[in-house]
RODO-2510 file (C-alpha; in nm, 4 decimals, decimal comma):
residues 215
     n   res          X          Y          Z
     1     m     0,1276    -1,5653    -3,0477
     2     g     0,1670    -1,5822    -3,4236
     3     d    -0,1904    -1,4760    -3,5111
     4     a    -0,2283    -1,2075    -3,2571
     5     l     0,1236    -1,0405    -3,3790
     6     t     0,0172    -1,0709    -3,7412
     7     t    -0,3104    -0,8882    -3,6763
     8     v    -0,1251    -0,6437    -3,4560
     9     m     0,1577    -0,5787    -3,7375
    10     a    -0,1312    -0,5564    -4,0299
    11     a    -0,2929    -0,2823    -3,7959
    12     y     0,0005    -0,1006    -3,7591
    13     a     0,0616    -0,0719    -4,0840
    14     s    -0,2680     0,0612    -4,1651
    15     i    -0,3238     0,2604    -3,9094
    16     r     0,0835     0,4048    -3,8396
    17     d     0,0072     0,7402    -4,0104
    18     q    -0,2656     0,8107    -3,7968
    19     i    -0,0963     0,7133    -3,4942
    20     v     0,2101     0,9836    -3,5927
    21     a    -0,0392     1,2659    -3,6145
    22     r    -0,1876     1,2184    -3,3055
    23     l     0,1250     1,2070    -3,1274
    24     s     0,2459     1,5237    -3,2729
    25     e    -0,0614     1,6832    -3,1284
    26     f     0,0313     1,5754    -2,7822
    27     r     0,3719     1,7215    -2,8258
    28     h     0,1989     2,0543    -3,0006
    29     l    -0,0083     2,0664    -2,6685
    30     w     0,2804     2,0676    -2,4342
    31     a     0,4875     2,3169    -2,6300
    32     e     0,1830     2,5637    -2,7421
    33     g    -0,0930     2,4412    -2,5362
    34     s    -0,2482     2,6681    -2,2387
    35     e    -0,2103     2,5954    -1,9431
    36     e    -0,6128     2,5154    -1,8971
    37     d    -0,5383     2,3080    -2,1608
    38     l    -0,2968     2,1073    -2,0084
    39     f    -0,5155     2,0739    -1,6890
    40     a    -0,8072     1,9684    -1,8765
    41     e    -0,5999     1,6474    -1,9882
    42     l    -0,4978     1,6312    -1,6226
    43     v    -0,8660     1,6117    -1,5193
    44     f    -0,9698     1,4155    -1,8186
    45     c    -0,6820     1,1332    -1,7145
    46     l    -0,8732     1,1711    -1,3473
    47     l    -1,2441     1,0791    -1,4571
    48     t    -1,1232     0,8036    -1,7013
    49     p    -1,1025     0,5274    -1,4703
    50     q    -1,3718     0,2602    -1,5006
    51     s    -1,5568     0,5259    -1,7404
    52     r    -1,5637     0,5400    -2,1302
    53     a    -1,2961     0,7702    -2,2559
    54     r    -1,5015     0,9766    -2,4851
    55     v    -1,7695     0,9908    -2,2116
    56     c    -1,5135     1,1533    -2,0154
    57     w    -1,3503     1,3801    -2,2691
    58     a    -1,7082     1,5155    -2,2863
    59     a    -1,7512     1,5983    -1,9835
    60     v    -1,4288     1,8150    -1,9175
    61     e    -1,5517     1,9865    -2,2427
    62     r    -1,9113     2,0905    -2,0314
    63     l    -1,6505     2,2330    -1,7912
    64     r    -1,4757     2,4056    -2,0068
    65     e    -1,7580     2,5654    -2,1748
    66     a    -1,9381     2,6637    -1,8509
    67     n    -1,6246     2,7964    -1,7287
    68     l    -1,6291     2,5542    -1,4708
    69     l    -1,2942     2,3701    -1,4826
    70     l    -1,0950     2,6463    -1,2873
    71     r    -1,3627     2,7898    -1,1011
    72     g    -1,6400     2,5376    -0,9732
    73     n    -1,6957     2,3801    -0,6420
    74     a    -1,6981     2,0640    -0,6454
    75     r    -2,1018     2,0349    -0,6718
    76     d    -2,0920     2,2495    -0,9178
    77     l    -1,8438     1,9791    -1,0862
    78     e    -2,0530     1,6993    -1,0390
    79     e    -2,3517     1,8060    -1,1741
    80     m    -2,1500     1,8350    -1,4823
    81     l    -1,9891     1,4765    -1,5308
    82     t    -2,3136     1,3262    -1,6518
    83     g    -2,2261     0,9537    -1,7640
    84     v    -1,8954     0,9520    -1,5373
    85     r    -1,8801     0,6862    -1,2808
    86     f    -1,7857     0,7510    -0,9296
    87     k    -1,8744     1,1415    -1,0070
    88     r    -1,8882     1,2816    -0,6790
    89     t    -1,5625     1,1090    -0,5896
    90     k    -1,3923     1,2414    -0,9534
    91     a    -1,5445     1,5900    -0,8897
    92     g    -1,3468     1,6402    -0,5221
    93     y    -1,0550     1,4887    -0,7284
    94     i    -1,0426     1,8041    -0,9730
    95     v    -1,0858     2,0629    -0,7036
    96     a    -0,7877     1,8948    -0,5424
    97     a    -0,5711     1,8866    -0,7958
    98     r    -0,6775     2,2513    -0,8881
    99     g    -0,5010     2,3120    -0,5219
   100     i    -0,1809     2,1502    -0,6451
   101     f    -0,1215     2,3264    -0,9466
   102     m    -0,2818     2,6947    -0,8815
   103     e    -0,0831     2,9311    -0,6827
   104     g    -0,1885     3,2980    -0,6091
   105     g    -0,4562     3,2156    -0,8849
   106     t    -0,2522     3,1348    -1,1270
   107     l    -0,2541     2,7961    -1,2895
   108     d     0,1128     2,6281    -1,3377
   109     v     0,0967     2,3007    -1,5216
   110     r     0,3926     2,3085    -1,7113
   111     g     0,6225     2,4417    -1,4070
   112     r     0,5030     2,2007    -1,1446
   113     v     0,5201     1,8609    -1,4330
   114     g     0,8044     1,9854    -1,6501
   115     k     1,0862     2,0532    -1,3711
   116     f     1,1289     1,6683    -1,3555
   117     s     1,4637     1,5496    -1,5067
   118     t     1,2474     1,2277    -1,6269
   119     p     0,9228     1,1147    -1,7101
   120     s     0,9581     0,8903    -1,4529
   121     e     1,0156     1,1312    -1,1943
   122     a     0,7090     1,3629    -1,3223
   123     r     0,5373     1,0159    -1,3062
   124     e     0,6266     0,9150    -0,8901
   125     w     0,5430     1,2867    -0,8458
   126     l     0,1832     1,2893    -0,9843
   127     v     0,1105     0,9638    -0,8502
   128     r     0,2042     1,0799    -0,4865
   129     t     0,0497     1,4410    -0,4679
   130     v    -0,2272     1,4100    -0,6890
   131     k    -0,5521     1,2335    -0,4782
   132     g    -0,7017     0,9819    -0,7651
   133     m    -0,4067     0,9400    -0,9783
   134     g    -0,2501     0,6065    -1,0223
   135     y     0,0457     0,5008    -1,2843
   136     k    -0,2143     0,4361    -1,5294
   137     e    -0,3747     0,8010    -1,5220
   138     a    -0,0075     0,9470    -1,4534
   139     s     0,1248     0,8055    -1,7507
   140     h    -0,1724     0,8623    -1,9812
   141     f    -0,1780     1,2303    -1,8867
   142     l     0,2527     1,2481    -1,9663
   143     r     0,1357     1,0919    -2,2546
   144     n    -0,1475     1,3587    -2,4000
   145     v     0,0674     1,6117    -2,2775
   146     g     0,3516     1,4803    -2,5198
   147     l     0,6194     1,3861    -2,2476
   148     g     0,5495     1,0114    -2,1680
   149     e     0,5783     0,8539    -2,5099
   150     d     0,8057     0,5563    -2,3443
   151     l     0,5396     0,5426    -2,0196
   152     a     0,2819     0,2109    -2,0289
   153     i    -0,0811     0,3180    -2,0220
   154     l    -0,2098    -0,0023    -1,8484
   155     d    -0,5767     0,0032    -1,8775
   156     r    -0,8166    -0,3099    -1,9218
   157     h    -0,7463    -0,2955    -2,3489
   158     i    -0,4345    -0,2658    -2,2915
   159     l    -0,3739    -0,5294    -2,0295
   160     k    -0,5925    -0,7775    -2,2888
   161     n    -0,4155    -0,7671    -2,6021
   162     l    -0,0684    -0,7898    -2,4149
   163     r    -0,1753    -1,1421    -2,2793
   164     a    -0,3011    -1,2200    -2,6354
   165     l     0,0418    -1,1737    -2,7498
   166     g     0,2139    -1,3782    -2,5105
   167     v     0,3542    -1,0830    -2,3227
   168     i     0,1800    -1,1328    -1,9831
   169     e     0,0394    -1,4740    -1,8894
   170     e    -0,2625    -1,3359    -1,7176
   171     v    -0,4306    -0,9989    -1,6631
   172     p    -0,4234    -0,9038    -1,3280
   173     a    -0,6899    -0,8342    -1,1104
   174     s    -0,4821    -0,5117    -0,9555
   175     l    -0,1917    -0,3447    -1,0149
   176     t     0,0425    -0,2659    -0,7334
   177     r     0,3689    -0,0431    -0,8180
   178     r     0,5775    -0,3377    -0,8609
   179     r     0,3867    -0,5477    -1,0998
   180     y     0,2886    -0,2246    -1,3259
   181     l     0,6569    -0,1330    -1,3651
   182     e     0,7179    -0,4927    -1,4289
   183     i     0,4302    -0,5131    -1,6928
   184     e     0,5191    -0,1674    -1,8417
   185     g     0,9292    -0,3223    -1,8974
   186     r     0,7634    -0,6644    -2,0664
   187     m     0,5899    -0,3802    -2,2798
   188     r     0,8931    -0,2019    -2,3583
   189     d     1,1027    -0,5156    -2,4425
   190     f     0,8028    -0,6632    -2,6795
   191     s     0,8219    -0,2958    -2,7945
   192     e     1,1654    -0,2951    -2,9110
   193     a     1,1444    -0,6356    -3,0333
   194     a     0,8345    -0,5882    -3,2830
   195     g     0,9750    -0,2356    -3,3459
   196     i     0,6671    -0,0010    -3,2936
   197     p     0,7711     0,2376    -3,0105
   198     m     0,5950     0,2517    -2,6750
   199     a     0,3440     0,5365    -2,7762
   200     h     0,2883     0,3723    -3,1276
   201     l     0,2037     0,0462    -2,9808
   202     d    -0,0489     0,1825    -2,7066
   203     l    -0,2349     0,3794    -2,9323
   204     l    -0,2467     0,0637    -3,1574
   205     l    -0,3775    -0,1811    -2,9145
   206     w    -0,6229     0,0677    -2,7937
   207     y    -0,7408     0,1337    -3,1709
   208     m    -0,7860    -0,2332    -3,1620
   209     e    -1,0195    -0,2747    -2,9015
   210     t    -1,2213     0,0648    -2,9710
   211     g    -1,1935     0,1159    -3,3353
   212     e    -1,0222     0,4375    -3,3065
   213     v    -0,7128     0,6533    -3,2599
   214     f    -0,8473     0,8574    -3,0025
   215     k    -0,6357     0,9974    -2,6617
***
């Protein structure tokens, strides 16, 4: 773990300012962004499983430019999801999610998600309610709208690095709720010991795999 930790700490020192700026943008989105901006982040997180983040965000931008994010049917959406894996299924997830957050023709993501007293409660509701949204996707969404900075986004990049750091012994083939929360707890303990806030640690480990601080 020694060499891995040294590498992580050196990388953190070099990009800490970028991470702080990105997290500030996420918090600003919740405070000042439109309901469509917030829904776009939710759609992005629904698209990301087994697909590249940049490809998924480009698909979201195409949907917005075509005025389909809030109005297109599943077939319309599917045609715009170029490069996204399982695009037919995910188009259906978007339509279903829209139905949850749209009431009387008015989108209300902020009201539905912001009513919970803690990010963990909001995450549980999202996982129960939004089809296609597991703990990773719900944590990702909440972090990207400035609400989930103490939650772990356990994708393959993060898990691989947690193993290298000795936080976990192996990368699990799948994650039950219990296992997810267990690893999240271990990551939180490491975060505190290393002096790197959880949201910083996530973006840092993602940077170390991809070479960029994205979302």
